[in-house]
C-alpha positions in Angstrom: 74.2 100.5 -11.3 76.0 98.1 -9.0 74.8 95.2 -11.0 76.3 96.7 -13.9 79.3 96.9 -12.9 79.5 93.2 -11.6 78.4 92.0 -14.8 81.3 94.7 -16.5 83.4 92.8 -14.4 82.6 88.9 -15.3 82.5 89.8 -18.8 86.4 91.5 -18.2 87.2 88.3 -16.3 85.9 85.6 -18.8 88.1 87.8 -21.6 85.0 89.2 -23.5 83.3 86.4 -25.4 81.1 87.3 -27.9 78.0 85.9 -27.0 78.4 88.7 -24.2 78.1 90.8 -26.9 74.2 90.7 -26.1 74.8 92.2 -22.5 75.7 95.3 -24.2 75.7 97.9 -21.3 78.1 95.8 -19.4 80.1 94.9 -22.2 80.7 98.7 -23.3 81.0 99.1 -19.4 84.0 96.7 -19.6 85.6 97.4 -22.7 85.5 101.5 -21.1 87.3 100.9 -17.6 90.2 98.6 -19.5 90.6 96.7 -16.1 94.1 95.1 -15.4 93.0 93.0 -12.4 89.4 92.0 -13.3 89.3 89.5 -10.9 89.7 91.2 -8.0 87.6 94.0 -9.4 84.8 91.4 -10.1 85.1 90.0 -6.4 84.8 93.6 -4.9 81.7 94.6 -7.1 80.3 91.6 -6.5 80.5 91.7 -2.4 79.1 95.8 -2.9 76.5 94.5 -5.6 74.9 91.9 -2.7 75.4 94.3 0.2 73.7 97.2 -1.1 70.5 94.4 -2.1 70.6 93.4 1.1 70.6 96.9 3.0 68.0 98.1 0.3 65.9 95.1 1.6 66.4 96.2 5.2 65.8 99.7 4.2 62.4 99.1 2.4 60.6 98.5 5.9 62.0 101.9 7.6 61.4 104.4 4.7 59.6 105.7 1.6 60.3 102.8 -0.2 58.0 100.7 1.7 55.4 102.0 -0.8 56.6 99.8 -3.9 54.8 97.5 -2.0 51.6 98.6 0.1 50.5 101.2 -2.2 49.3 98.1 -4.8 48.1 96.1 -2.1 46.5 99.1 -0.7 44.8 100.1 -4.5 44.0 96.4 -4.2 42.4 96.2 -1.6 40.3 99.5 -2.0 36.5 99.0 -1.2 34.4 97.8 -4.0 31.2 96.5 -2.3 30.8 100.5 -1.0 30.0 103.2 -3.1 32.6 105.9 -3.1 30.0 108.7 -2.0 28.9 106.6 0.9 30.1 107.2 4.6 30.9 103.8 6.5 28.1 101.3 7.3 28.0 101.6 11.1 25.2 99.3 11.4 21.4 100.7 13.2 22.2 102.4 16.2 18.6 103.1 17.3 18.2 98.9 17.6 21.4 99.0 19.6 21.5 98.2 23.4 24.6 99.1 24.1 27.3 101.5 22.5 30.3 101.9 23.9 31.6 104.1 21.1 30.6 106.1 17.9 33.4 106.6 15.1 37.3 107.2 15.4 39.0 108.5 18.7 41.4 106.0 19.2 43.4 103.8 16.8 41.8 100.8 17.7 38.6 102.0 16.2 40.4 102.8 12.7 39.2 99.7 10.2 41.8 97.7 9.1 42.1 99.2 5.2 41.8 103.1 7.0 45.0 102.0 9.0 46.5 100.4 5.9 46.4 103.8 4.1 48.5 105.2 6.9 51.0 102.6 5.2 50.4 103.1 1.6 50.8 106.8 1.9 53.4 108.2 -0.1 53.8 112.0 1.4 53.5 113.7 -2.2 51.0 116.3 -0.8 48.4 115.6 -3.8 45.6 116.0 -1.5 46.7 119.1 0.7 47.3 121.2 -2.9 43.7 120.6 -4.2 42.4 120.3 -0.6 39.3 124.1 -0.8 40.0 124.6 3.2 43.7 124.3 2.7 43.6 126.3 0.0 41.7 129.0 1.4 43.7 129.0 4.8 42.2 127.2 7.0 44.1 125.2 9.4 43.1 121.0 7.9 46.0 119.8 5.6 44.9 115.9 4.6 48.4 114.9 4.0 48.8 115.7 7.8 45.5 113.9 8.6 46.9 111.2 7.3 50.8 111.8 9.0 49.8 111.8 12.3 47.1 109.5 12.6 49.7 107.4 11.4 52.4 108.9 13.5 49.5 107.4 16.1 49.3 103.9 14.7 53.4 103.8 15.0 53.9 104.7 18.6 50.8 103.3 20.3 49.9 100.0 21.3 52.1 97.0 22.5 55.6 96.5 21.9 56.0 93.8 18.9 58.9 91.9 21.3 57.3 92.3 25.1 60.2 94.1 27.6 61.1 91.6 30.2 60.3 91.5 33.7 63.3 93.6 34.9 62.4 96.1 32.4 61.0 99.2 34.1 58.0 101.3 32.7 54.5 100.4 31.1 54.5 98.1 27.9 51.8 100.5 26.0 54.2 102.9 24.5 52.3 105.9 23.7 48.4 107.2 23.6 46.5 106.0 20.8 43.9 109.5 20.9 44.7 111.1 17.5 43.7 113.8 18.7 46.3 114.9 20.8 47.8 115.1 17.5 44.6 116.3 15.3 42.9 119.7 16.5 39.1 119.4 16.3 39.4 122.7 14.4 41.3 120.6 11.5 38.2 118.4 12.0 35.3 121.0 11.3 37.5 122.5 8.7 37.0 120.2 5.9 33.8 120.1 3.2 33.8 117.0 2.6 33.8 117.6 -1.5 35.8 114.6 -2.2 39.0 116.1 -3.8 41.9 114.4 -2.0 40.8 111.4 -2.4 39.3 112.1 -6.3 43.6 113.3 -6.6 45.5 110.4 -4.3 47.2 108.9 -6.6 47.2 105.2 -4.0 43.7 105.1 -3.5 43.7 106.5 0.0 39.9 107.6 1.4 41.1 110.5 3.8 37.6 111.8 3.9 36.4 108.2 5.2 38.4 108.8 8.2 37.6 112.3 9.2 34.2 111.6 8.9 34.9 108.7 12.0 36.6 111.2 13.6 33.5 114.0 13.3 31.2 110.9 15.1 33.0 110.7 17.7 33.5 114.2 18.2 29.7 115.0 17.9 28.4 112.2 19.2 30.4 110.9 22.3 32.4 114.4 23.0 29.4 117.1 22.2 32.2 118.7 20.7 31.3 120.7 17.9 30.6 124.7 16.1 27.9 125.8 17.8 25.7 126.8 14.9 25.5 123.1 14.3 23.1 123.1 17.8 20.7 124.7 15.8 20.6 122.8 12.9 20.4 119.9 14.5 17.6 120.9 16.7 15.7 122.0 14.2 16.2 118.2 12.3 15.4 116.8 15.2 12.1 119.0 16.1 10.8 120.5 12.4 12.2 117.4 9.6 14.5 120.0 8.1 17.5 122.1 8.8 15.6 125.2 8.3 13.0 124.7 11.0 10.4 125.7 8.6 6.9 124.2 9.3 6.1 120.2 7.2 2.8 122.0 7.0 4.6 124.3 4.3 6.1 121.3 2.2 3.7 122.1 -0.8 3.9 125.7 -0.7 5.9 126.3 -3.5 2.8 124.6 -5.6 0.5 127.3 -4.7 0.6 129.8 -7.7 1.4 126.9 -10.4 -1.4 126.6 -13.7 -1.7 122.6 -12.8 -2.5 120.2 -10.3 1.0 118.2 -8.4 -0.3 115.2 -7.0 0.3 113.8 -3.7 1.5 110.0 -3.9 -0.5 107.8 -1.3 -1.6 103.9 -0.9 -4.6 104.2 -3.3 -2.7 106.1 -6.0 1.0 105.2 -6.0 0.9 102.6 -9.3 -0.1 105.9 -11.8 3.1 107.8 -10.9 6.7 106.7 -12.8 8.5 108.9 -10.4 8.2 110.1 -6.8 9.6 114.0 -7.4 12.0 114.6 -4.1 11.4 118.6 -3.9 14.0 118.4 -0.8 14.6 121.5 1.6 15.6 123.8 -0.1 13.6 122.9 -2.8 10.8 123.6 -0.4 11.5 126.2 2.2 14.7 128.4 0.6 13.7 131.4 -1.0 15.8 130.5 -4.3 15.6 127.7 -4.8 11.5 127.4 -4.5 11.7 128.8 -8.6 14.1 125.8 -9.5 12.0 123.2 -8.0 8.5 125.3 -10.1 10.8 124.8 -13.0 11.2 121.6 -12.9 7.7 120.8 -12.7 7.1 123.0 -14.7 8.9 121.1 -16.9 8.4 117.8 -16.2 4.7 118.5 -17.2 5.1 119.3 -20.6 7.1 116.9 -21.3 4.0 114.4 -20.1 5.8 112.8 -17.1 3.7 111.0 -14.6 5.6 112.2 -11.0 3.9 112.6 -7.5 5.5 114.4 -4.4 5.3 113.1 -0.7 4.3 116.3 0.8 4.2 116.5 4.7 5.2 113.4 4.7 9.1 113.9 3.4 11.5 114.8 5.7 14.8 115.3 5.4 16.8 112.7 3.9 19.4 113.7 6.7 22.6 114.1 4.7 23.5 117.2 6.8 23.4 115.1 9.8 25.3 112.1 8.4 28.5 114.5 7.4 28.8 116.4 10.5 29.1 113.0 12.5 25.3 112.8 14.3 24.6 109.2 13.2 21.6 108.9 15.4 19.5 112.2 13.6 20.5 110.6 10.2 18.9 107.5 11.1 16.1 108.7 12.4 15.3 111.1 9.6 16.5 108.2 6.8 13.8 105.6 8.8 11.5 107.5 8.3 11.9 108.0 5.3 12.7 105.0 4.0 9.2 103.3 5.6 7.4 106.1 4.1 8.4 104.9 0.6 8.7 101.7 1.0 5.3 100.8 2.5 4.3 103.5 -0.9 6.4 101.1 -3.0 8.5 103.1 -4.2 10.5 102.9 -7.2 12.1 105.9 -8.9 13.2 109.2 -7.4 13.5 112.3 -9.1 15.7 114.6 -7.1 17.7 118.3 -8.2 19.9 118.4 -4.9 23.2 115.8 -5.4 23.2 115.7 -1.4 19.3 113.8 -1.7 20.8 112.4 -4.7 23.5 110.4 -3.6 22.1 110.2 0.1 19.2 107.9 -0.8 20.8 106.3 -3.9 24.0 105.4 -1.9 23.2 105.5 1.4 19.4 104.7 2.2 20.6 101.1 1.3 22.4 100.6 4.6 19.2 100.9 6.3 16.6 98.9 4.0 16.2 101.6 1.2 17.0 100.4 -2.4 15.5 102.4 -5.3 16.3 103.8 -8.8 17.1 107.7 -8.3 17.7 110.2 -11.0 19.4 114.1 -10.8 17.0 116.7 -12.6 19.8 116.6 -14.9 20.1 113.7 -16.1 15.8 113.3 -16.3 15.8 117.0 -18.2 18.9 115.9 -20.3 17.1 112.8 -21.2 13.6 114.7 -22.3 15.9 117.1 -24.7 17.9 114.8 -26.6 14.5 112.5 -27.5 12.3 115.4 -28.2 9.8 115.5 -25.5 11.6 118.9 -24.2 12.3 120.6 -27.0 15.0 123.1 -26.9 15.5 126.8 -28.6 17.8 130.0 -29.0 18.6 132.3 -27.0 17.2 135.6 -27.2 20.6 137.0 -27.2 23.7 135.5 -27.2 25.6 135.2 -23.7 28.3 133.1 -21.9 28.0 130.5 -19.4 30.2 128.7 -17.1 28.6 125.7 -15.3 30.0 125.0 -11.8 30.3 121.1 -11.2 28.8 119.9 -7.8 30.9 118.0 -5.9 28.4 115.5 -4.6 26.9 115.2 -8.1 30.3 115.7 -9.9 33.1 113.8 -7.4 30.4 112.0 -5.1 28.9 109.9 -8.4 30.6 110.4 -11.4 28.3 113.1 -13.2 29.3 116.0 -15.1 28.0 115.8 -18.9 24.0 116.0 -18.0 24.1 119.5 -16.8 26.6 120.1 -19.5 24.6 119.3 -22.0 21.6 120.7 -21.3 23.2 124.4 -20.8 24.9 122.9 -24.5 21.5 122.2 -26.2 20.1 126.0 -26.4 22.1 127.6 -29.4 23.2 130.9 -28.7 25.1 130.1 -25.5 28.8 129.8 -25.1 30.2 127.8 -22.4 32.9 128.9 -20.7 34.6 127.0 -18.7 36.4 127.4 -15.7 40.3 126.7 -14.8 39.3 124.4 -12.1 36.3 122.3 -13.3 35.3 118.1 -14.0 36.8 116.5 -11.2 39.6 118.9 -10.6 36.0 121.4 -9.7 36.2 123.2 -6.8 34.0 123.0 -3.9 31.6 126.5 -3.4 32.2 125.3 0.8 28.7 124.4 1.8 29.4 120.7 1.8 29.9 118.2 4.4 27.6 120.2 6.8 29.5 123.5 5.9 26.3 124.8 5.0 25.3 125.8 8.6 28.7 126.6 10.0 30.5 129.6 10.5 33.5 130.5 8.4 35.8 132.9 10.0 39.1 131.5 9.1 40.6 132.7 6.4 39.1 133.4 2.4 35.9 132.0 2.1 35.5 129.0 0.2 32.5 130.4 -1.7 34.4 133.8 -3.3 37.2 131.9 -3.9 34.7 129.9 -6.4 32.9 132.9 -7.3 35.5 134.8 -8.4 37.0 132.1 -10.6 34.0 132.1 -12.3 33.9 135.8 -13.1 37.4 135.5 -14.5 35.9 133.1 -17.0 33.8 136.4 -18.6 30.7 134.7 -18.4 27.4 136.3 -17.9 26.0 134.0 -16.1 27.0 130.7 -13.7 24.7 127.3 -14.1 24.9 124.9 -11.5 22.8 122.2 -10.6 22.7 121.6 -6.8 20.9 123.9 -4.5 23.1 124.6 -1.9 26.0 125.6 -4.6 23.4 128.3 -6.2 22.8 129.9 -2.2 26.8 129.9 -2.2 27.7 131.0 -5.9 24.5 133.4 -5.5 25.7 134.4 -2.5 30.1 134.5 -3.5 29.1 137.1 -6.6 27.4 139.8 -4.9 30.0 139.8 -2.7 32.2 140.6 -4.8 29.8 143.1 -5.9 29.2 141.5 -9.7 25.2 140.8 -9.2 24.0 142.7 -11.1 26.2 141.9 -14.4 26.7 138.0 -13.5 23.5 135.8 -12.5 23.5 132.4 -11.0 21.2 129.9 -12.0 19.9 126.2 -12.1 20.5 124.1 -15.1 16.7 123.9 -14.9 15.9 127.4 -14.9 18.0 128.4 -17.9 16.5 125.8 -19.8 12.7 126.4 -18.8 13.8 130.1 -20.4 15.1 128.7 -23.3 12.6 126.2 -24.7 11.3 126.4 -28.2 8.8 128.9 -29.2 4.9 127.2 -30.3 
């Protein structure tokens, strides 16, 4: 505005030359105000224009205006080498001789990119509006996490201008401990769904900071929910969070009418894939039928695969997402050594958490494999005609729940829908929040093993949304989602009317009749 008034004064001062008509806004404004003293008006408006510009420059670093510069830089500097589904690599702790700290407690523990995020935040609140923990009454507020860490950063450390000798008081302004402003309850409420990161307009990684703070709480302070202690012990002693015996890893194969081979050093070249069953697929009563369904479909399509059997241990996802990097690395390295010795190249997994960990995080420890989710492979087999799909015996409606670790962490949205959509007589009804904006089931980030006593349960919120679609069945593609959605539907009193099933079970029930 000051620029336009200055331009108008100059045009009036020069006597409205014809060529200035190209400056149509300034020309029209000069003609409108009909100046009696254009020289004075031009001088005053020019001075005000310069002063306002200088004030604007001074205000940039002291106000939200700094985002004009910090946000584009932050977006450009977003990590390219690390997959968005992977946690930050902190090296092999099992080989470290001296460990002073793990995770983030003080400002110095955060990376330069994590600190740049704090300056880039536009305080828009989009992250908070999609956070499942916040939306169900928990204390976690993703925006406040960024603002609180930012406040600690701005108020701590040595002053930019050193104090003189005569100045009383310490040089350090304030403590740089972020937990003086952030409670452990906030940190443990996170489901690691990545909705906050996905919606952020300036690529701020909020989840990255929360998980680093969890690392510190779990390993340096032993400050974690008591229920997690049982899961940690089970993973260390039994190699799975269920605490089941490793000898029961193949129990699901007992009533199959075909043999499921176990891969070893002599037969590994005979199989195209290693089928990674996962802990839920082997031990959870609801998910064992999913494992059988996948095996039957692979056998029907003529896919050659084998399993690790008792040599398969938990991928360590729950341990890592709850901050216990030591347990994660113990399990991960054991798996990687086994698979590398067997020269494993391609892996099928039905669990998005296993999928994400093996595909995106095992490379940090030397495990590089081609990993495919069972929904992707089954979609390929259907499209190629190796699995022939029929028509449902009766028309019914299905809604699909997007798994966070399949969707927002790995951008797989269409494959599960294509499986369901390939079956005749089925109508797909989408929930209000789906795709990149899907709502979490509540089990991610290790929340599967923690009690939820504050606010509305996340799985109840999501299950109600599924029921509201009027669907007869809720399709899932994740064992944790299966458990949480099934529990939610039953708790809401719809267990007899609305079924929850994995896409593989739905496909198996609707194969083309011979």
